[in-house]
N, C-alpha and C positions, 0 to 999 in steps of 0.2 A: 658630649653633654654629659652634666653630672646627673646622675640619675639617684643623689642620696641615698645610694646602698652602701658606700661606704661604711666599715666594722659593723656591721650588721650580721650576726649570724643567720644563716640560712641552711636549715636542712633541705637536701635532694635527694629522694628514695630513685633508685638504680642507676645511682647517675656515677657508673663507672663506665658507661660506654653509649654511643646513639646520643638521644636526645634528651639524657640524663647528664654524660657529660658536656657536652655542648651548652648544655645552662651552669654548670659547677664551672665551668673554663671562662664564663660572660661575667658569672659574679665573681671571680676571683678578679677577674680584669678591671670590673666595677670598684676592688678595694673590698670589695664582702666576703665575708669568711665561711665560704660552702663546707658544707658537711655531708658526708656521701655517706648513705644507709643502702645494704648493698647485701646479695648472697656469697658476693667473690671479691676478693680484694682487685680496686681498678691498676691498671698494668701502670708499673714505674712510669714509664714517661707521660700519665696522664697527672699523677701525683706529684710527679717533679713540677710538671707547668704549672700546677696549679698552686705551688709553694714557691713560686717564684713569686708569683705575683700576690699572692695572699698568703704569708707564711704559717698561719693557724689552720691554713686549710687541712681537711682530715675525714678519715675515713671508720664508720664502725660495721663490723660485719653484725649480720643477723636478717635470719630467713624471715620477711613481714608476713609471711603466711601463717605464722605462730605468733600466738597473741605473747605470750613469753617473751620472743626475740622484742619483738615493738616496744614492752615492757622496760625491758633491759635495757636497748638502745637508745630510749628516751632517755634513762637515768644514765648512761653512757654519755648521752651529748651534755647535759648537765653538769657532768661531772669536769667534763673535758673540756666547754665552751662557755658554761654559763647559759640562761637563758634565751631563747633563739626568737627572732624578729617576725619570722617568716619561714612559709611551706612551703614545697614543691612535691605535689603527687603524684611522681612517674612509674612509679616501680610496677612491671606488669609484661605479659607477654600473650600474642593471640594463639593460641594452644588447639585452635580448632575442636571442639567438642561441643559435637553438635546434639543431636536428636536421638542421636542411636548411641550415645556413648551414656546415657542413665542419670538417675538423678545425683547419684555418690559423686560421681567425676562430674558435675553440674555444682557441685557444692564446694568440690576440695577447688576448682576452677575460681569461683568469687572468694574465695579466701586468698588465693594465689594474685585475683588482679584487684580486688573492691574491699575488701571487710578494713584492709589495713588503712586507708584512704580513712574509712571513719576511724578506725583505733589509734591513728596516730595525732587525729586531728583533735582525738580525747584527751590523747595525753599530753598532748601540748598548749592544750584551750588557756589553759592562766598564763602561760606566756605568749599568747599570741593576743589575750585582751591586754597585758599590761603593758605591751608594746602600740599596742593600736598596730597591729600587723598585718601582715597579708600574706593570702594563700591561694597558689594555684594547683589546681587540677588537672593534670594532662588526660585529656579522653583521647578518642576516635570520631572517625565519621562513620563508623560503624554503627553507631548510634542514633544517627540520624537515619542513614542509608537503609543497613541490611546488609547482608555478604552472602548469608548461605553458608551453614554448615559450622557455624559458630557458635551456637546459643547463647556460652555461657559468657564470653568474651565479649559480644554485644549485649549483654544484660549488664555485666558489671559498667562498660562504656557508658552505657544510656542512665544507670546509676547514677555515677559519677555527674552526668550533667544534673541531676536531678537534686542531688545534695550540694552541690555547688550554688542553686539557687535556695533552696532551705538552709545553709548556712548563710548566706548573704544575707540573708533574711532575719536569720537569729541572733544574728551578729553588727547588724548595722547601729545598734546602740551604743554598742561596744567600742565601734571603731573599725572594727575588724573588714578589712575587703576582703571577698572570695571569687575567685574569678579560673573560666575553664578557657583552656587552650585543646583546639579540635584538629589534628594533625589528619590530614590522608598518607596523600603516598610519598614516605619523607626516605633517604636513601640511605637509610642507617647501617652499619655491619650486620644485624641481624636480617634486614627483608634483603641486603646481598648475598648473604646465604641461602636465603630463600627462593629468591630466582636462581640463584645459579646451582640449584637444585632441579630443576625442570628442566625438560627435554632441549629446550632452545629457550636459555635464558635470554636472550636477544632478541628473539619477536616479542617475547611476553614484555618486555619491556619497551618494547617499540611499541605495544599494543597500547601499552598503561600513559603514556607518556603523549599516544596522540591524544589522550582523553583530556587534557591538563589546559583549559583552557588558556593562561599565561604563560608564555613562553613555552607551550608545551616540554615541559620537564619538570622533573620531580623535585618537591621543596627539599632545600639543606637542612641539615640537623640546625645549624647556627640560625636560619631562620625562625625555626620556633621556640626556640633560645631566646631570640631577640623579641620576642610575643611575649614569651615569660617574664625577661627582664622588664619590659615597659611595664606590665600590669602589677610587677614588683613593686614598682618604683613609685617614688613621689608625684611624678610626670603622671599617674594615673592616681590621682587621691582622690578623685571624683567617680570613680570607676566598680563596679562590683555587681556580684551576680549576672558579669555578663557570658558568654560564649563566643572566644574569638576562632575564626576560621584563617590561617594563615596556611591557604593551599591551593594558591595559586587558581583558585576560583572551581575547584574541582569540583567539591559538593553542588555547591548552588546553583554553575551557570550551566547554560544550555551546553554540553560536551558537543555538540554539533558544530560549536564554532570555529 
């Protein structure tokens, strides 16, 4: 199925691994040009795979928790690739900043997980309006379920869902679509490392997958990426302001099923 993404420049934040890397690879396969913004250069194998499918695919080094880095990255994208068509806000990590951490740590976590979603949207807004483009914000099921011990991350993820609807409302007249995907349990390299640090990783993984109704397995990064690609594509041309849960029913179905 042709998703209508060929030759379109798409910025993917945090695209060096996990969900972001899967999105970048999916975009390249569709003939789009993914441009990754991240704090660390993606591994050579990923860049090689991207460039085999999309010769202009690229990477810009940026610490997105810093406004100056966001501005410099936006300028570098325009110099190297021209105006963008779409933006995938994905960078961030659950840093476990809870109630005991204090307001300074809370604000720092919001800079790392939330503020750059707004900053990049602000910086790329002229491009998105000119292209009548699309935006996907990657949130988390913790935004609607809570988790415990992670106040800052949950606040950031819930705010991303609110901003998705706010921006969809504000930009509908300009033809810019804004949606969110809401992953739950996704087996990324980071998730694997977190599990492996536990006393009994196999038992914890079994406990988690037993609660996922569809297939009793974790979602793959590519399954999240496929939802993102659809939302970016012409196939979703009348979809905006939506929160999509590609999570095997984890968030909303009775987990006793």
